[in-house]
C-alpha positions as CSV (number, residue, x, y, z in Angstrom):
1,X,0.0,0.0,0.0
2,X,1.5,3.3,-1.1
3,X,1.9,6.6,0.6
4,X,-0.9,8.0,-1.6
5,X,-3.2,5.3,-0.3
6,X,-2.5,6.6,3.2
7,X,-3.4,10.1,2.1
8,X,-6.7,8.8,0.6
9,X,-7.5,7.1,3.9
10,X,-6.5,10.2,5.8
11,X,-8.8,12.3,3.6
12,X,-11.7,9.9,4.2
13,X,-11.2,10.3,8.0
14,X,-11.5,14.1,7.8
15,X,-15.2,13.9,7.1
16,X,-18.3,12.0,8.3
17,X,-19.2,9.0,6.3
18,X,-21.7,10.0,3.6
19,X,-20.7,13.7,3.9
20,X,-21.7,15.7,0.9
21,X,-18.7,17.9,1.0
22,X,-16.3,15.0,0.6
23,X,-18.2,13.8,-2.4
24,X,-18.0,17.3,-3.9
25,X,-14.3,17.4,-3.4
26,X,-13.8,14.1,-5.1
27,X,-15.9,15.1,-8.1
28,X,-13.9,18.4,-8.2
29,X,-10.7,16.4,-8.7
30,X,-9.1,16.8,-5.3
31,X,-5.5,15.6,-5.0
32,X,-5.1,13.9,-1.6
33,X,-1.3,14.6,-1.5
34,X,-1.8,18.4,-2.1
35,X,-4.8,18.4,0.3
36,X,-2.5,17.0,3.0
37,X,0.7,18.9,2.2
38,X,-0.4,22.4,1.0
39,X,-2.7,23.2,3.9
40,X,-5.7,25.6,3.9
41,X,-4.7,27.6,0.7
42,X,-5.3,24.5,-1.4
43,X,-8.3,23.4,0.6
44,X,-10.0,26.9,0.3
45,X,-9.5,26.9,-3.5
46,X,-12.5,24.5,-3.9
47,X,-14.9,26.9,-2.3
48,X,-16.6,24.0,-0.6
49,X,-15.3,24.0,3.0
50,X,-15.9,26.3,5.9
51,X,-13.9,27.1,9.1
52,X,-15.4,24.2,11.0
53,X,-14.2,21.9,8.3
54,X,-10.7,23.3,8.4
55,X,-10.6,22.8,12.2
56,X,-11.7,19.2,11.9
57,X,-9.1,18.5,9.2
58,X,-6.3,19.9,11.3
59,X,-7.3,17.5,14.1
60,X,-7.0,14.3,12.1
61,X,-3.5,12.8,12.2
62,X,-2.0,10.9,9.3
63,X,-1.1,8.3,12.0
64,X,-4.7,7.2,12.0
65,X,-4.5,6.3,8.4
66,X,-1.3,4.3,8.9
67,X,-2.9,2.4,11.8
68,X,-5.9,1.6,9.6
69,X,-3.7,0.3,6.8
70,X,-1.6,-1.8,9.2
71,X,-4.8,-3.4,10.4
72,X,-5.9,-4.1,6.9
73,X,-2.7,-5.8,6.1
74,X,-3.0,-7.9,9.3
75,X,-6.6,-9.0,8.4
76,X,-6.1,-9.4,4.7
77,X,-8.6,-6.7,3.9
78,X,-8.1,-4.9,0.6
79,X,-8.3,-1.1,0.2
80,X,-9.7,0.5,-3.0
81,X,-9.3,4.3,-3.3
82,X,-11.1,6.8,-5.5
83,X,-8.4,6.8,-8.2
84,X,-8.2,3.0,-8.4
85,X,-9.5,1.4,-11.6
86,X,-11.5,-1.2,-9.6
87,X,-13.4,1.5,-7.7
88,X,-17.1,1.0,-8.6
89,X,-18.2,3.5,-11.3
90,X,-21.7,3.4,-9.9
91,X,-20.6,5.1,-6.7
92,X,-18.7,8.0,-8.2
93,X,-21.8,10.2,-8.7
94,X,-23.9,9.4,-5.6
95,X,-24.3,11.8,-2.8
96,X,-21.4,11.7,-0.4
97,X,-19.3,9.2,-2.5
98,X,-16.7,7.4,-0.3
99,X,-13.1,8.2,-0.9
100,X,-12.0,4.7,0.2
101,X,-13.6,1.3,0.3
102,X,-12.5,-1.7,2.3
103,X,-13.4,-5.3,1.9
104,X,-12.8,-9.0,1.2
105,X,-13.3,-11.1,-1.8
106,X,-13.0,-10.6,-5.5
107,X,-13.8,-7.3,-7.3
108,X,-12.4,-8.2,-10.8
109,X,-15.2,-8.9,-13.2
110,X,-18.0,-7.9,-10.9
111,X,-18.5,-4.6,-12.7
112,X,-18.8,-6.4,-16.0
113,X,-22.0,-8.2,-14.7
114,X,-25.5,-6.9,-14.2
115,X,-25.9,-6.0,-10.5
116,X,-29.3,-6.1,-8.8
117,X,-29.8,-5.0,-5.2
118,X,-32.4,-6.9,-3.2
119,X,-33.7,-5.3,0.0
120,X,-36.5,-5.6,2.5
121,X,-37.4,-5.7,6.2
122,X,-35.5,-7.8,8.8
123,X,-38.8,-8.9,10.2
124,X,-39.9,-10.7,7.1
125,X,-42.5,-13.4,6.7
126,X,-42.1,-16.8,4.9
127,X,-43.6,-15.6,1.6
128,X,-41.2,-12.7,1.4
129,X,-38.2,-14.8,2.4
130,X,-39.0,-17.5,-0.1
131,X,-39.6,-14.9,-2.8
132,X,-36.3,-13.2,-2.1
133,X,-34.5,-16.6,-2.2
134,X,-36.3,-17.7,-5.4
135,X,-35.7,-14.5,-7.3
136,X,-32.1,-14.2,-6.3
137,X,-31.5,-17.8,-7.2
138,X,-33.1,-17.3,-10.6
139,X,-31.3,-14.1,-11.3
140,X,-28.0,-15.6,-10.2
141,X,-28.4,-18.5,-12.5
142,X,-29.0,-16.0,-15.3
143,X,-25.6,-14.4,-14.5
144,X,-26.7,-11.5,-12.3
145,X,-24.6,-10.4,-9.3
146,X,-26.9,-10.2,-6.3
147,X,-26.3,-7.2,-3.9
148,X,-27.7,-6.9,-0.4
149,X,-26.8,-5.9,3.1
150,X,-26.0,-9.2,4.8
151,X,-28.5,-8.5,7.6
152,X,-31.1,-11.1,8.8
153,X,-34.4,-11.3,7.0
154,X,-34.6,-10.4,3.3
155,X,-30.9,-9.6,2.9
156,X,-30.0,-13.1,4.2
157,X,-32.3,-14.9,1.9
158,X,-31.2,-12.9,-1.1
159,X,-27.6,-13.9,-0.5
160,X,-28.7,-17.5,0.2
161,X,-30.4,-17.6,-3.2
162,X,-27.2,-16.6,-4.9
163,X,-25.1,-19.1,-2.9
164,X,-27.6,-21.9,-3.8
165,X,-27.0,-21.0,-7.4
166,X,-23.2,-20.9,-6.8
167,X,-23.3,-17.4,-8.2
168,X,-21.8,-14.1,-7.2
169,X,-23.2,-12.1,-4.3
170,X,-22.0,-8.8,-2.9
171,X,-22.6,-7.7,0.7
172,X,-22.5,-4.0,1.5
173,X,-21.7,-3.9,5.2
174,X,-22.7,-1.5,7.9
175,X,-19.6,-2.3,9.9
176,X,-15.9,-3.0,9.4
177,X,-15.1,-6.0,7.1
178,X,-13.7,-7.8,10.1
179,X,-16.7,-7.4,12.3
180,X,-18.9,-10.6,12.6
181,X,-22.3,-9.0,12.2
182,X,-24.8,-10.6,12.3
183,X,-23.0,-13.6,13.8
184,X,-25.6,-16.0,12.5
185,X,-24.6,-15.1,8.9
186,X,-20.9,-15.7,9.2
187,X,-20.9,-19.0,7.3
188,X,-23.1,-17.4,4.7
189,X,-20.6,-14.7,4.1
190,X,-17.8,-17.2,3.8
191,X,-19.8,-19.0,1.1
192,X,-20.4,-15.7,-0.7
193,X,-16.6,-15.3,-0.9
194,X,-16.1,-18.9,-1.9
195,X,-18.3,-18.3,-5.0
196,X,-16.4,-15.2,-6.1
197,X,-18.4,-12.6,-4.3
198,X,-17.3,-9.7,-2.1
199,X,-17.9,-7.9,1.2
200,X,-17.6,-4.1,0.8
201,X,-17.8,-1.3,3.3
202,X,-16.6,2.3,3.6
203,X,-15.9,1.7,7.3
204,X,-12.3,0.8,8.4
205,X,-11.6,-2.4,10.3
206,X,-12.8,-2.6,13.8
207,X,-15.8,-0.3,13.2
208,X,-18.7,-1.8,15.2
209,X,-22.3,-1.7,14.1
210,X,-24.1,1.6,14.8
211,X,-27.8,1.9,14.0
212,X,-27.3,5.4,12.8
213,X,-25.0,4.3,10.0
214,X,-27.5,1.9,8.3
215,X,-29.4,4.8,6.5
216,X,-26.0,6.1,5.3
217,X,-24.9,2.7,4.1
218,X,-28.1,2.5,1.9
219,X,-26.8,5.0,-0.6
220,X,-24.1,2.4,-1.5
221,X,-26.7,-0.3,-1.9
222,X,-28.6,1.8,-4.4
223,X,-25.5,3.2,-6.1
224,X,-23.6,0.1,-6.8
225,X,-26.4,-1.7,-8.8
226,X,-28.4,-1.1,-11.9
227,X,-31.7,-1.8,-10.3
228,X,-33.3,-2.3,-6.8
229,X,-35.9,-4.9,-5.8
230,X,-37.9,-4.2,-2.7
231,X,-39.3,-7.5,-1.4
232,X,-41.2,-6.5,1.8
233,X,-41.2,-3.3,3.7
234,X,-43.5,-1.5,6.2
235,X,-44.0,2.3,6.0
236,X,-41.0,2.9,8.2
237,X,-38.2,0.8,6.7
238,X,-34.6,1.3,5.7
239,X,-35.4,-0.5,2.5
240,X,-37.5,2.4,1.5
241,X,-34.6,4.7,2.0
242,X,-32.8,2.6,-0.6
243,X,-35.8,2.8,-2.9
244,X,-35.9,6.6,-2.7
245,X,-32.1,6.8,-3.4
246,X,-32.6,4.5,-6.4
247,X,-35.2,6.8,-7.8
248,X,-33.0,9.8,-7.2
249,X,-30.1,8.0,-9.0
250,X,-32.4,7.1,-12.0
251,X,-32.3,3.4,-11.3
252,X,-35.0,0.9,-12.1
253,X,-37.2,0.1,-9.1
254,X,-39.0,-3.2,-8.7
255,X,-41.4,-4.3,-6.0
256,X,-42.8,-7.7,-5.0
257,X,-46.6,-7.5,-4.9
258,X,-47.9,-7.9,-1.3
259,X,-49.0,-11.2,-0.1
260,X,-51.7,-9.3,1.9
261,X,-52.5,-5.7,0.9
262,X,-53.9,-5.0,4.4
263,X,-50.8,-6.2,6.3
264,X,-48.6,-3.4,7.7
265,X,-45.5,-5.2,6.7
266,X,-46.3,-4.6,3.0
267,X,-47.6,-1.0,3.3
268,X,-44.3,0.5,2.3
269,X,-44.2,-1.0,-1.2
270,X,-47.8,-0.1,-2.2
271,X,-47.2,3.6,-3.0
272,X,-44.2,2.7,-5.2
273,X,-46.3,0.2,-7.2
274,X,-49.0,2.8,-7.6
275,X,-46.4,5.3,-8.8
276,X,-45.0,3.1,-11.5
277,X,-42.5,0.7,-9.9
278,X,-42.6,-2.6,-11.8
279,X,-44.2,-5.5,-10.0
280,X,-42.2,-8.7,-10.0
281,X,-43.7,-12.1,-10.4
282,X,-40.6,-13.8,-11.8
283,X,-36.9,-13.0,-12.5
284,X,-37.8,-12.5,-16.2
285,X,-39.8,-9.4,-15.1
286,X,-36.4,-7.9,-14.0
287,X,-34.2,-9.3,-16.7
288,X,-36.3,-8.0,-19.6
289,X,-35.6,-4.4,-18.5
290,X,-31.8,-5.0,-19.1
291,X,-31.9,-7.1,-22.3
292,X,-30.6,-4.3,-24.5
293,X,-27.5,-3.5,-22.5
294,X,-26.7,-6.8,-20.7
295,X,-28.3,-9.4,-23.0
296,X,-24.9,-10.7,-24.2
297,X,-23.7,-11.6,-20.7
298,X,-27.0,-13.0,-19.4
299,X,-28.2,-16.6,-19.7
300,X,-31.1,-17.3,-21.9
301,X,-32.4,-20.2,-19.7
302,X,-36.1,-20.0,-18.9
303,X,-37.0,-18.4,-15.5
304,X,-39.4,-20.1,-13.2
305,X,-42.1,-18.0,-11.5
306,X,-42.2,-17.4,-7.8
307,X,-44.6,-19.9,-6.4
308,X,-47.4,-19.0,-3.9
309,X,-46.9,-19.7,-0.2
310,X,-48.8,-22.7,1.1
311,X,-50.6,-22.5,4.4
312,X,-48.1,-22.4,7.4
313,X,-48.2,-25.6,9.3
314,X,-47.4,-25.3,13.1
315,X,-48.5,-28.7,14.5
316,X,-45.9,-29.6,17.1
317,X,-45.4,-33.2,16.0
318,X,-43.8,-35.1,13.2
319,X,-45.3,-34.0,9.9
320,X,-45.9,-35.6,6.5
321,X,-43.6,-34.5,3.7
322,X,-44.2,-31.1,2.2
323,X,-43.6,-30.3,-1.5
324,X,-40.5,-28.4,-2.2
325,X,-41.5,-24.8,-3.2
326,X,-38.1,-23.2,-2.8
327,X,-37.5,-23.1,-6.6
328,X,-34.1,-24.7,-6.0
329,X,-33.0,-27.7,-8.0
330,X,-33.2,-31.0,-6.2
331,X,-30.5,-33.4,-7.4
332,X,-30.2,-37.0,-6.5
333,X,-26.7,-38.3,-5.7
334,X,-24.7,-40.7,-3.6
335,X,-22.9,-38.0,-1.8
336,X,-21.6,-38.8,1.7
337,X,-22.5,-36.8,4.8
338,X,-19.6,-34.4,5.4
339,X,-17.8,-34.2,8.8
340,X,-19.9,-32.3,11.3
341,X,-19.0,-30.6,14.5
342,X,-20.5,-31.8,17.8
343,X,-23.3,-29.3,17.9
344,X,-24.0,-29.7,14.1
345,X,-24.2,-33.5,14.5
346,X,-26.5,-33.1,17.5
347,X,-29.0,-30.9,15.6
348,X,-28.7,-33.0,12.5
349,X,-29.6,-36.2,14.4
350,X,-32.8,-34.5,15.6
351,X,-34.0,-34.2,12.0
352,X,-35.8,-36.7,9.8
353,X,-36.3,-36.9,6.1
354,X,-39.8,-35.4,6.7
355,X,-39.9,-31.6,7.5
356,X,-40.2,-30.6,11.1
357,X,-41.2,-27.2,12.4
358,X,-38.3,-25.2,13.8
359,X,-40.0,-24.8,17.2
360,X,-40.1,-28.6,17.6
361,X,-36.4,-28.8,16.8
362,X,-35.6,-26.1,19.3
363,X,-37.6,-27.7,22.1
364,X,-36.0,-31.1,21.4
365,X,-32.5,-29.6,21.4
366,X,-33.0,-27.6,24.7
367,X,-30.6,-25.0,23.3
368,X,-31.3,-21.3,22.9
369,X,-33.3,-20.6,19.8
370,X,-30.7,-18.3,18.2
371,X,-28.0,-21.1,18.6
372,X,-30.3,-23.7,17.0
373,X,-31.1,-21.4,14.1
374,X,-27.4,-20.6,13.5
375,X,-26.6,-24.3,13.4
376,X,-29.5,-25.0,11.0
377,X,-28.3,-22.3,8.7
378,X,-24.8,-23.8,8.8
379,X,-26.2,-27.2,7.9
380,X,-28.3,-25.8,5.1
381,X,-25.3,-24.1,3.5
382,X,-23.3,-27.3,3.8
383,X,-26.1,-29.0,1.8
384,X,-27.0,-31.6,4.5
385,X,-30.3,-29.9,5.5
386,X,-33.2,-28.6,3.4
387,X,-35.5,-25.7,4.4
388,X,-39.2,-25.7,3.6
389,X,-41.9,-23.0,3.9
390,X,-43.2,-22.4,7.4
391,X,-39.7,-22.6,8.9
392,X,-39.5,-26.3,8.6
393,X,-36.3,-28.4,8.2
394,X,-35.5,-31.9,7.1
395,X,-32.4,-34.0,6.2
396,X,-31.3,-33.7,2.6
397,X,-32.4,-36.9,1.0
398,X,-29.5,-36.9,-1.5
399,X,-27.0,-37.9,1.2
400,X,-25.9,-41.3,2.4
401,X,-24.9,-41.4,6.0
């Protein structure tokens, strides 16, 4: 990492994340070396900063930048600055563009793919989760890079869909790239990287999650993609901030039609559908909007529609088999069960080849619910467990123990 990289990092630390003034400086062609070395004369020449800005800039030591870069080296976190050719073009013209990005994974080639951001509420229902997973799986199979925020709920299922398709998925984080948040999605993030994806943030290593940063992060979710899909969102939802930013940036906005037009969890998407956002019933509804520009890099395989949600079954006992409505391909094989940790094996042994409700599994395990859910997610990503509508789980029937 060069001296100029340190100057870029120093410049990024002189302003709040998402600050409009930094974005204006970047678009005005600021030179970080001159900004650091020549003092207020050069800084005043842009006509952007005031006395409070100058005071803050003087208080930021270059040593902070060196410490950040040292930590990046230790943790194998890459640093991409504004003048780097791998810096995402989609972020250059957003409000408060970041001077520096940090992350893990592969950036090469991602900008040559169609990128679609999938967002929605953390407190999502089964219909919305299944739709997010289905659509993301279908889009990923077609060659689309799925972008989301790695949170629980819709974000998680969007990334899961891409992972199921063994496609690329990009997570835009609201914390440092080394911070394990949310902890339950750690294995999912590892799988994203395994399939050529990336984790990206404008926050340096060690930056913990702060609820005030999520709205700021959403401008990156909107800016980095060609279009945004809102799956499920109440009236007060961070997903709607992303939707508004997408509209401001001239991006295509898609919305999943509500499962229940009277349910508060869907009220946020209804105004956008009324105002012209495109309703999504299948991945083809999204792909056809980008045929002219991206048709040569997208697969021509037929897209399956998102299927309707069957009634949720919550009988606390062993249940008959439920049809697979995930939209994911079920392949028969003679694969052997991989090595499992003690807790993974314990949860796996509680399952049968017929789907069981998650509350039954939790009661049988006698472990805290969040621990059981984390292990079930790990087992699903390992391919040894299948998930069904209604939060039901079963052993994968393609494995031989």
